[in-house]
C-alpha positions in Angstrom: 47.7 29.4 166.3 46.2 29.4 162.9 43.9 32.2 161.8 41.1 32.0 159.4 41.0 34.5 156.6 37.6 34.9 155.0 37.4 35.1 151.3 34.9 37.4 149.7 31.4 35.7 149.4 31.7 35.4 145.6 34.9 33.4 145.9 34.2 31.3 148.9 30.6 30.2 148.0 30.7 26.6 149.2 27.0 26.1 150.0 24.3 23.6 149.7 23.8 21.9 146.3 20.9 24.2 145.4 18.5 26.6 147.1 15.8 24.0 146.8 17.3 22.1 149.8 17.4 25.2 152.0 13.8 26.1 150.9 12.6 22.6 151.9 14.3 23.0 155.2 12.6 26.3 155.8 9.2 24.8 154.7 9.7 21.8 157.1 10.2 24.3 160.0 7.0 26.3 159.3 7.9 28.8 156.5 5.9 29.2 153.4 6.4 26.7 150.6 8.2 29.2 148.3 10.3 31.4 150.6 11.9 34.6 149.5 15.3 34.2 147.7 16.9 36.6 150.3 15.7 34.3 153.1 17.1 31.3 151.4 20.4 33.1 150.7 20.8 34.3 154.3 20.0 30.8 155.8 22.4 29.3 153.3 25.2 31.7 154.5 24.4 31.0 158.2 24.5 27.2 157.7 27.7 27.3 155.6 29.5 29.5 158.1 28.3 27.2 161.0 29.5 24.1 159.2 32.8 25.6 158.3 33.5 26.8 161.8 32.6 23.4 163.3 34.8 21.6 160.7 37.6 24.1 161.5 37.4 23.5 165.2 37.4 19.7 164.7 40.4 20.0 162.4 42.2 22.1 165.0 41.5 19.4 167.7 42.8 16.7 165.4 45.9 18.7 164.5 46.5 19.3 168.2 46.3 15.6 168.8 48.8 15.0 166.1 46.4 13.5 163.5 45.5 14.6 160.1 42.1 12.8 160.0 39.2 14.0 161.9 37.5 11.6 164.3 34.2 11.6 166.2 36.0 12.8 169.4 37.1 15.9 167.5 33.5 16.9 166.8 32.6 16.2 170.4 35.4 18.6 171.4 34.1 21.2 168.9 30.6 20.9 170.4 31.7 20.8 174.0 30.4 24.3 174.7 26.9 23.6 173.4 25.3 20.7 175.2 22.3 20.6 172.8 24.5 20.2 169.7 26.7 17.7 171.6 23.7 15.6 172.5 22.5 15.6 168.9 25.9 14.5 167.6 26.1 11.8 170.2 22.6 10.6 169.4 23.4 10.4 165.6 26.5 8.4 166.2 24.7 6.0 168.6 22.0 5.5 166.0 24.7 4.9 163.4 26.2 2.1 165.6 22.8 0.6 166.2 22.1 0.5 162.5 25.5 -1.1 161.8 24.9 -3.8 164.4 21.4 -4.5 163.1 22.7 -4.9 159.5 25.4 -7.3 160.7 22.8 -9.3 162.6 20.5 -9.4 159.6 23.3 -10.3 157.3 24.4 -13.1 159.6 20.8 -14.3 160.0 20.3 -14.4 156.2 23.5 -16.4 155.8 22.3 -19.0 158.3 18.9 -19.2 156.7 20.4 -19.6 153.3 22.7 -22.4 154.5 19.9 -24.2 156.3 17.7 -24.0 153.2 20.5 -25.3 151.0 21.2 -28.2 153.4 17.5 -29.0 153.6 17.3 -29.0 149.8 20.2 -31.3 149.5 18.6 -33.7 152.1 15.4 -33.6 150.1 17.2 -34.4 146.8 19.1 -37.3 148.4 15.9 -38.8 149.8 14.1 -38.3 146.5 16.9 -40.1 144.6 16.8 -43.0 147.0 13.0 -43.4 146.9 12.1 -42.9 143.3 14.8 -41.2 141.3 14.6 -37.8 139.5 11.1 -38.5 138.1 9.6 -38.7 141.6 11.4 -35.5 142.7 10.1 -33.6 139.7 6.6 -34.9 140.2 6.6 -33.7 143.8 7.6 -30.2 142.8 4.9 -29.7 140.2 2.2 -27.4 141.5 -1.4 -27.5 140.5 -2.3 -24.8 138.1 -5.4 -22.7 138.9 -8.1 -22.2 136.3 -11.2 -20.1 135.9 -13.2 -22.5 138.0 -11.0 -21.7 141.0 -11.8 -18.0 141.0 -13.8 -16.7 143.9 -16.6 -14.5 142.5 -17.3 -12.8 145.8 -13.6 -11.8 146.3 -13.4 -10.6 142.7 -16.5 -8.3 143.1 -14.9 -7.0 146.4 -11.7 -6.2 144.6 -13.5 -4.3 141.9 -15.5 -2.4 144.5 -18.8 -3.7 143.4 -19.6 -5.6 146.5 -21.9 -4.0 149.1 
């Protein structure tokens, strides 16, 4: 069995990008907006140790299974003793799958809509060329320009906040 040898804190120092992230985490959970630097440092150490230990456990599970890459199941195995953490990890991965499926559906839907619009445009162009040529097609696409006379005075006053 492998053993973990801890390096002195000054050498091992893999922590969050900056103390601002940890300070924001503390503030989100009810601490003051500018926590003490010692509090930030201690929480940073705790989080770093926790993440390293979980990653180490997942790596051990992967190595035991004969793999070099860590999979979702390895993290499930690492969290097996703590049902609250295990539930959160499972929830995150379920949400990730839902988001992936929704993106695929959206992408497929967009592709179909774009194809339908292109087909409809081709049909319209074909019918325009049969009925009146390119001049008729261009004339049907021209939109009426709006001028000053088309402005709604009441809506304009409302937008400016002058309407009662």
